[in-house]
Structure formats: C-alpha cells, structure tokens
C-alpha positions as CSV (number, residue, x, y, z in Angstrom):
1,M,58.9,67.1,-45.7
2,A,58.2,69.2,-42.6
3,G,59.8,71.2,-39.9
4,V,61.2,69.7,-36.7
5,W,62.6,71.2,-33.5
6,V,65.6,69.6,-32.0
7,T,67.8,70.5,-29.1
8,V,71.4,69.6,-29.6
9,C,73.6,68.8,-26.5
10,L,77.3,69.4,-26.8
11,P,80.1,68.8,-24.3
12,G,81.5,71.8,-22.4
13,E,84.8,71.7,-24.4
14,A,82.9,72.5,-27.5
15,A,82.7,76.1,-26.3
16,D,85.8,77.1,-28.3
17,D,84.1,76.0,-31.6
18,V,80.4,75.6,-31.1
19,E,79.6,75.8,-34.8
20,G,82.2,73.1,-35.7
21,A,80.9,70.8,-32.9
22,L,77.3,71.4,-34.0
23,T,78.2,70.5,-37.6
24,R,79.9,67.3,-36.5
25,A,77.1,66.2,-34.2
26,L,74.5,66.7,-36.9
27,A,76.4,65.2,-39.8
28,P,75.4,61.6,-39.3
29,F,71.7,62.6,-39.5
30,Y,71.9,64.6,-42.7
31,I,69.5,63.5,-45.4
32,D,71.1,64.6,-48.7
33,T,74.1,62.3,-48.7
34,D,74.8,58.8,-49.7
35,E,77.1,58.3,-46.7
36,N,74.2,58.1,-44.2
37,P,71.5,55.4,-44.1
38,A,68.2,56.8,-45.4
39,E,66.5,55.8,-42.1
40,R,68.9,58.0,-40.2
41,G,68.2,61.1,-42.2
42,M,66.6,63.6,-40.0
43,W,67.3,67.0,-41.6
44,D,68.4,68.8,-44.8
45,A,68.5,72.4,-43.6
46,R,68.8,73.8,-40.1
47,R,68.9,77.1,-38.3
48,V,69.7,78.1,-34.7
49,Y,66.4,79.5,-33.5
50,G,64.3,80.2,-30.5
51,G,65.6,83.3,-28.8
52,S,63.5,85.7,-30.8
53,D,60.1,84.0,-30.3
54,G,60.3,82.4,-26.8
55,R,60.8,78.9,-28.0
56,G,64.3,78.9,-26.8
57,F,65.5,79.1,-23.2
58,A,65.0,81.6,-20.4
59,V,68.3,83.0,-19.2
60,A,69.2,82.7,-15.6
61,P,69.5,85.9,-13.5
62,G,72.8,87.6,-13.8
63,Y,73.6,86.1,-17.2
64,W,71.4,88.1,-19.7
65,G,74.4,89.7,-21.4
66,D,76.8,86.8,-21.1
67,P,78.8,86.3,-24.3
68,R,78.5,82.5,-23.9
69,L,74.8,82.6,-24.7
70,I,73.8,81.6,-28.2
71,H,71.3,83.6,-30.2
72,D,69.2,83.1,-33.4
73,E,70.9,83.1,-36.7
74,P,69.8,85.8,-39.2
75,V,67.0,85.2,-41.6
76,Y,67.6,84.2,-45.2
77,N,68.1,87.9,-46.3
78,G,70.6,88.6,-43.6
79,S,68.2,90.5,-41.3
80,P,69.0,89.9,-37.6
81,L,66.7,88.1,-35.2
82,P,67.4,89.7,-31.8
83,S,66.6,87.7,-28.8
84,V,63.7,88.6,-26.5
85,P,65.2,90.2,-23.3
86,G,66.0,87.3,-21.0
87,V,65.7,84.6,-23.7
88,C,68.3,82.9,-25.9
89,A,68.6,80.0,-28.3
90,G,71.1,78.2,-26.2
91,G,74.3,78.2,-24.2
92,P,75.8,76.4,-21.2
93,R,73.1,74.7,-19.2
94,A,74.1,76.5,-16.0
95,L,73.3,79.9,-17.6
96,L,69.7,78.9,-18.4
97,D,66.7,79.1,-16.1
98,F,64.6,75.9,-15.9
99,S,62.9,76.9,-12.7
100,Q,59.7,78.1,-14.4
101,P,58.7,75.8,-17.3
102,V,57.2,78.5,-19.5
103,L,59.3,81.5,-18.5
104,A,60.8,81.9,-22.0
105,S,57.3,82.1,-23.6
106,E,56.2,84.5,-20.9
107,R,59.0,86.8,-21.6
108,A,58.4,86.7,-25.3
109,V,54.7,87.5,-24.9
110,A,55.6,90.4,-22.6
111,A,58.0,91.7,-25.3
112,S,55.2,91.5,-27.9
113,W,53.0,93.7,-25.7
114,D,55.8,96.1,-24.9
115,L,56.7,96.4,-28.6
116,W,53.2,97.2,-29.7
117,H,52.8,100.0,-27.0
118,S,56.2,101.5,-27.7
119,L,55.5,101.6,-31.4
120,S,52.0,103.0,-30.8
121,A,53.6,106.0,-29.2
122,L,55.7,106.6,-32.3
123,H,53.2,106.1,-35.2
124,P,49.7,107.4,-36.0
125,P,46.9,105.0,-35.0
126,A,46.2,102.3,-37.4
127,I,42.8,101.5,-39.1
128,P,41.6,98.2,-37.8
129,L,41.8,95.1,-40.0
130,A,38.0,94.7,-39.8
131,V,37.5,98.0,-41.6
132,F,39.6,96.9,-44.5
133,V,37.8,93.6,-44.7
134,D,34.4,95.3,-44.6
135,R,35.4,97.6,-47.5
136,W,36.7,94.7,-49.5
137,W,33.4,92.9,-49.1
138,N,31.0,95.7,-49.5
139,D,32.6,98.6,-51.4
140,P,33.2,97.6,-55.1
141,D,35.3,100.7,-55.6
142,A,37.6,100.2,-52.6
143,F,39.7,97.4,-54.1
144,P,38.5,96.7,-57.6
145,G,39.5,93.4,-59.1
146,D,41.1,92.2,-55.9
147,R,39.5,88.8,-55.9
148,W,41.6,87.2,-53.3
149,G,42.1,90.2,-51.0
150,D,45.8,90.5,-51.7
151,E,45.6,94.3,-52.3
152,M,43.3,94.8,-49.3
153,L,45.7,93.0,-46.9
154,A,48.7,94.7,-48.4
155,A,47.0,98.1,-47.7
156,Y,46.2,97.1,-44.2
157,R,49.8,95.8,-43.6
158,G,51.3,98.9,-45.2
159,Q,50.2,101.2,-42.4
160,P,53.3,102.4,-40.6
161,L,52.3,101.1,-37.2
162,I,51.1,97.8,-38.5
163,K,54.2,97.3,-40.7
164,A,56.6,98.2,-38.0
165,Y,55.0,95.8,-35.6
166,L,54.4,92.8,-37.8
167,D,57.8,93.1,-39.4
168,H,59.5,92.8,-36.0
169,P,60.1,89.2,-34.7
170,F,58.8,90.1,-31.3
171,S,55.2,90.2,-32.8
172,L,55.7,86.4,-32.7
173,G,53.7,85.7,-35.9
174,M,50.4,85.9,-34.1
175,G,47.2,86.8,-35.9
176,Y,46.6,85.7,-39.5
177,L,46.5,87.7,-42.7
178,G,45.1,85.5,-45.4
179,F,42.1,83.3,-46.3
180,V,41.6,79.6,-45.9
181,G,38.2,78.4,-47.1
182,S,35.6,80.3,-45.1
183,I,38.2,81.5,-42.6
184,G,39.1,85.2,-43.0
185,P,42.1,87.2,-41.7
186,E,42.5,87.8,-38.0
187,E,44.0,90.8,-36.3
188,H,47.1,90.2,-34.1
189,P,45.6,89.7,-30.6
190,V,47.6,92.6,-29.0
191,I,45.9,95.1,-31.3
192,G,42.8,96.4,-29.6
193,Y,43.3,94.2,-26.5
194,V,41.2,95.5,-23.7
195,G,42.8,93.8,-20.8
196,T,46.0,94.7,-18.9
197,R,49.5,93.7,-19.7
198,A,49.4,91.1,-17.0
199,E,46.2,89.6,-18.4
200,Y,47.6,89.6,-21.9
201,I,50.7,87.7,-20.7
202,R,48.6,85.2,-18.8
203,E,46.3,84.6,-21.8
204,F,48.9,84.1,-24.5
205,T,51.9,82.5,-22.7
206,A,52.3,78.9,-23.7
207,S,50.6,76.4,-21.5
208,E,53.6,74.1,-21.4
209,P,57.3,74.1,-22.2
210,P,58.4,73.1,-25.7
211,S,58.9,69.4,-26.3
212,T,61.6,68.9,-28.9
213,D,63.6,66.1,-30.3
214,V,67.0,65.9,-28.5
215,L,70.4,65.0,-29.9
216,T,72.3,63.8,-26.9
217,E,76.0,64.4,-26.3
218,D,76.8,60.8,-27.0
219,G,75.0,60.8,-30.4
220,W,71.5,59.6,-29.9
221,W,68.7,61.5,-31.7
222,L,65.6,61.0,-29.5
223,E,62.4,61.7,-31.4
224,D,59.9,63.2,-28.9
225,G,60.8,60.4,-26.5
226,I,59.5,57.7,-28.8
227,N,62.2,56.6,-31.3
228,A,66.0,56.7,-30.7
229,I,68.5,56.7,-33.6
230,H,72.2,56.3,-33.0
231,A,74.7,58.4,-34.9
232,S,77.1,55.6,-35.6
233,C,74.7,52.7,-36.5
234,D,72.3,51.6,-39.1
235,P,68.9,52.0,-37.5
236,D,67.8,48.5,-38.6
237,S,70.8,46.8,-36.9
238,C,71.9,49.0,-34.0
239,P,73.1,46.7,-31.2
240,H,73.0,49.4,-28.5
241,D,70.4,50.0,-25.9
242,S,68.9,53.5,-26.4
243,P,68.8,55.9,-23.6
244,K,65.4,57.3,-22.5
245,P,64.9,60.5,-20.6
246,P,63.2,59.8,-17.3
247,V,60.6,62.4,-18.1
248,W,59.8,63.7,-21.6
249,Q,57.1,66.3,-21.5
250,G,58.8,68.2,-22.4
251,S,62.4,67.5,-23.2
252,E,63.2,70.4,-20.8
253,A,63.0,68.0,-17.8
254,Y,65.9,66.0,-19.4
255,L,67.9,69.1,-20.3
256,A,67.5,70.7,-16.9
257,N,69.5,67.9,-15.3
258,L,72.5,67.9,-17.6
259,P,75.9,69.0,-16.3
260,G,76.2,72.7,-16.0
261,D,78.8,73.1,-18.7
262,T,76.8,71.1,-21.3
263,I,76.0,73.4,-24.2
264,V,72.4,73.1,-25.4
265,I,71.2,74.7,-28.7
266,R,67.7,74.9,-30.0
267,L,67.4,74.3,-33.8
268,R,64.6,74.6,-36.3
269,C,65.2,72.0,-39.1
270,H,63.7,71.1,-42.3
271,A,63.2,67.4,-42.5
C-alpha cells in the first residue's frame, strides 16, 4: 500500500455540497468494500491536501480570499493546515491560476523562507544541527546511552526556534532528522542559507508542476495518463473507450482547459 495523489473534477452544480459530491465520485473506487471490483479499488483513506505545501493550486489574482476556494483538511489530531498565501487545495477552475506551471510551489517556498525569518526575529538563535551531531559522536557525556540519536535529535528539535519552524506546515517537510544506513540527519535548507530570498526560491521551487491521477467529471480515474478505470464498469470487461488527456505532464494541462465552473480538488490518498 502506498500514497497516491488524485485530482477530482466535479461539475459546477456540486458547489452547494462539495463534500457530498466528492464522496459520491470516489465511492466506486473504494477498496474496503465487497460492492466494488478489486481491480477498481484505488483508495481506502483520503484527505483534501495541497494548499499548505504548494502541491495544490495557485489562486488567480483577485480571488485569494474567495470563500469558494477549498483548503486542506486538518491533520489527524485536529490541528489546522493553513494554506500558503495565494495557494489552495481546490475550487472552481476559473479561480485558479494555471499561467505559470510551478507558481503554487514558488509561493510555498517563498512562505517557507518568510516563516523562518519572521520566527528568527521572535526567538533566540538556534544551535546548528551539526553541533548536536558532533557532540553525539564525540562527547560520551553529551547523550549517554543514546545509541540511535533519538535524544540528540529531540534536543535539537526542542529549541524554540527550531520547534516553531519545523512544527509549522510552511516548513514543507524539508531537511531530514533521522538516520538511514550511513546517511545522517540534514538541516532544513533555509537554516543557514547564505543566498538571497530570490535565490532560495529559485533553487527550491519544483522544476515541474505536479502530475496526479485525475478522476474526471464523468467517472474515469486516469492513472498518470497510463491506465483508465471507469466508475461504473468492471475493469476487465469495460466496453467504453477511455478518454485520454491530450497532454499529461502534468495533469495540469488537462485541468487548465476544463470549463471555468468545474470544481477541482487535490487529494492525498492511501491506496
């Protein structure tokens, strides 16, 4: 089982009950039921997601505060996931900006920079991660008995500035605090970055727009432009000709040409 990104397309009239329309559109592809063919099962848990990390959509000028926009659902403990300024997880296609392919990512990276520097003005400077790792390796009295580095990493992460930053979704999950084989922890790239804000944004903005599965308005689940599964058919005996987006990389090219009232929603699913 793994994670999969899918963009669900709903008709404009779904605006009065987006959650209900979303539930109905996804139901034929739910894994944990005997009512659906196993080959049509695409998900067993799902969450509206993408506004808080730049994997969603850039909002068109003039619509940043529009109530029709759709934003990330809270995390499992109820904590909110605010959208990056100018980014959302979905909404009517006409409210979204497809003119610059990686604009949502660019805005998210800018927010990660701005968050770090705003928090740095509020908290004492943090001791770099490399200092903690050096103590853990070379000072037997620094973290005694901490074989896997858990206490050392917790101490680093517990610094007010580091905690405030890494606990915020705008930090984008960059950097790495753990060990895999010979690979040690890595500081978040914004920490200690020596270039300018513009250079940081250029360096860490995604190189291309997200390419997701697409669930079309008429019930076709398109898997990364390769496989197409129909909501009302057994995949082994579907008599219908599947649609194919004219351009797939990414799916954004398909979404950008949908009618303006089409509601598009980015989901992160477990599958």
